[in-house]
C-alpha positions in Angstrom: -0.1 0.0 0.0 2.9 2.2 0.7 4.1 1.8 -2.9 1.1 2.9 -4.8 1.6 6.6 -3.8 5.2 6.3 -5.1 4.0 4.7 -8.2 1.3 7.4 -9.0 3.8 10.2 -8.3 6.4 8.8 -10.5 3.6 8.3 -13.3 2.8 12.1 -13.0 6.4 13.2 -13.0 6.8 11.2 -16.2 3.6 12.5 -18.1 4.6 15.9 -17.2 8.2 15.6 -18.5 6.6 14.1 -21.7 4.1 17.0 -22.1 7.1 19.5 -21.5 9.3 17.9 -24.2 6.2 18.1 -26.7 5.4 21.8 -26.0 9.2 22.8 -26.4 9.4 24.5 -29.7 11.2 22.3 -32.7 14.3 24.1 -33.5 15.9 21.5 -36.0 12.9 22.0 -38.3 13.5 25.7 -39.0 17.5 25.0 -39.3 16.6 22.3 -41.9 14.3 24.6 -43.8 16.9 27.3 -43.9 19.3 24.8 -45.4 17.0 23.5 -48.0 16.2 27.1 -49.0 20.1 28.0 -49.2 20.5 24.8 -51.1 17.5 25.6 -53.7 18.8 29.3 -54.1 21.7 28.2 -56.7 19.4 25.9 -58.5 16.8 28.6 -58.7 19.4 31.1 -60.0 20.7 28.4 -62.5 17.2 28.2 -63.7 16.7 31.8 -64.0 19.9 32.2 -66.0 19.1 29.3 -68.3 15.5 30.9 -68.9 17.2 34.3 -69.7 19.6 32.3 -72.1 16.8 30.7 -73.9 14.7 33.9 -73.9 17.8 36.0 -75.7 18.2 32.8 -78.2 14.7 33.1 -78.9 15.1 36.8 -79.4 17.9 36.3 -81.9 16.3 33.5 -83.7 13.1 35.7 -84.2 15.5 38.8 -85.2 17.1 36.4 -87.7 13.8 35.3 -89.1 12.6 38.7 -89.5 15.8 39.8 -91.3 15.6 36.6 -93.6 11.8 37.6 -94.4 12.8 41.3 -95.0 15.5 40.0 -97.3 13.2 37.7 -99.3 10.7 40.2 -99.6 13.4 42.9 -100.7 14.4 40.3 -103.4 10.9 39.7 -104.5 10.3 43.4 -105.1 13.5 43.6 -107.0 12.9 40.7 -109.0 9.4 42.3 -109.9 10.9 45.3 -110.8 13.3 44.0 -112.9 10.7 41.9 -114.7 8.7 45.2 -115.2 11.6 47.0 -116.7 12.4 44.0 -119.1 10.6 44.6 -122.6 7.9 41.9 -123.4 8.6 39.3 -126.1 6.6 41.3 -128.3 8.5 44.6 -127.7 11.7 42.4 -128.0 10.7 41.2 -131.5 9.7 44.8 -132.5 13.3 46.1 -131.2 14.9 43.3 -133.0 13.1 44.2 -136.1 14.0 47.6 -135.8 17.8 46.9 -135.2 17.6 44.4 -138.4 16.2 47.4 -140.2 19.0 49.6 -139.1 21.4 46.9 -140.1 19.9 46.4 -143.6 20.0 50.3 -143.9 23.9 50.2 -143.1 24.5 47.6 -145.5 22.7 49.7 -148.1 25.0 52.5 -147.2 27.8 50.2 -148.3 26.7 48.7 -151.6 23.5 49.0 -153.6 22.2 47.0 -156.4 21.3 49.1 -159.3 20.1 48.2 -162.9 21.5 50.3 -165.7 19.8 50.2 -169.2 21.3 51.9 -172.3 18.9 52.2 -174.9 20.2 53.2 -178.2 17.3 53.1 -180.2 17.7 50.1 -182.4 19.0 48.0 -179.3 19.0 48.2 -175.6 21.4 46.4 -172.7 21.2 46.0 -169.1 24.1 46.2 -167.0 23.3 45.2 -163.2 25.8 47.3 -161.2 26.9 47.4 -157.4 28.2 50.5 -155.9 28.0 52.8 -153.0 24.7 54.1 -152.1 26.0 57.8 -151.8 27.0 57.5 -155.5 25.3 59.7 -158.4 23.9 58.5 -161.6 27.0 59.6 -163.3 29.0 57.7 -160.9 26.9 54.5 -161.8 27.5 55.3 -165.6 31.3 55.5 -165.2 31.4 52.3 -162.9 29.3 50.2 -165.6 31.4 51.6 -168.2 34.5 50.4 -166.5 33.0 47.1 -165.5 31.4 46.0 -168.9 33.9 48.0 -171.2 31.8 50.1 -173.2 32.8 53.7 -174.2 31.7 56.8 -172.4 32.3 60.5 -173.1 31.1 63.5 -171.3 31.8 67.2 -170.8 32.0 69.1 -167.6 30.1 72.6 -167.1 29.5 74.9 -164.3 25.9 73.1 -163.9 27.5 69.6 -164.0 28.4 66.9 -166.4 27.0 66.5 -169.7 27.0 63.0 -171.5 28.0 63.1 -175.1 28.7 59.5 -175.9 27.6 56.1 -174.6 28.9 52.7 -176.0 30.0 54.4 -179.3 26.9 56.5 -180.2 27.4 60.2 -180.0 25.1 63.1 -179.5 23.9 64.6 -183.1 23.0 68.3 -182.5 22.1 68.7 -186.2 19.1 66.2 -185.6 18.7 67.1 -181.9 19.6 63.5 -180.6 20.9 63.4 -177.2 21.5 61.1 -174.1 18.7 61.6 -171.6 18.1 59.4 -168.6 15.1 58.3 -166.7 14.9 56.9 -163.0 12.1 54.5 -162.4 10.4 55.3 -165.8 10.4 58.9 -165.0 12.4 61.6 -166.7 15.1 62.9 -164.4 14.9 66.6 -163.3 18.5 66.8 -162.0 21.9 66.6 -163.8 23.5 63.1 -163.6 26.2 64.3 -161.4 23.7 65.6 -158.8 21.0 62.9 -158.6 21.6 60.1 -155.8 21.0 56.6 -156.6 18.9 54.4 -154.0 18.9 50.4 -153.8 16.7 48.8 -156.5 16.5 51.9 -158.6 16.4 51.4 -162.4 18.4 54.0 -164.4 17.6 54.1 -168.1 19.9 56.1 -170.5 18.0 56.8 -173.8 19.2 58.2 -177.0 16.4 60.4 -178.3 15.4 63.5 -179.9 14.7 66.6 -177.8 12.7 69.6 -178.7 
């Protein structure tokens, strides 16, 4: 019986000690939380740095894409402008034709093909001749005379050259027979040394009576 109070007293002391221990603040947990936070801070900084790097990379990539699109647009505009400036195939053909015409004209200035006909009344002969297009009818007559070997005589006056003989047939003042020339069927209105020839001309020298 004497031991029962002692047991009860000991139980209360143990319970009180347990309660005091439970009521004491846990100092270990705050320290552990602080340690974990310190450990996470470098990771957080590293994550932030990586995020910033990714943002910068994305920004550079966007800028590069923008520059590429701008260059592509400028190239398209330049190509379109160049196409607009280039002549169409039809215009190109017209230009080519014009150039060809100019070349033909240039060739004509070098050599002209002219037909010379000498009509003596009883007979007529044709002398196809090529000579410079800047030549005169008189130049044509001299060239054909030298090329085909028929005689040619003339006199020089202040107004120009006067033909007195072609292929052995001389002028006849008594009967008013002289040498006159025609261009493409029309009687000439200029002297032989003044009239220029053209490509394809037909020059006729005719021995005939004049009034």
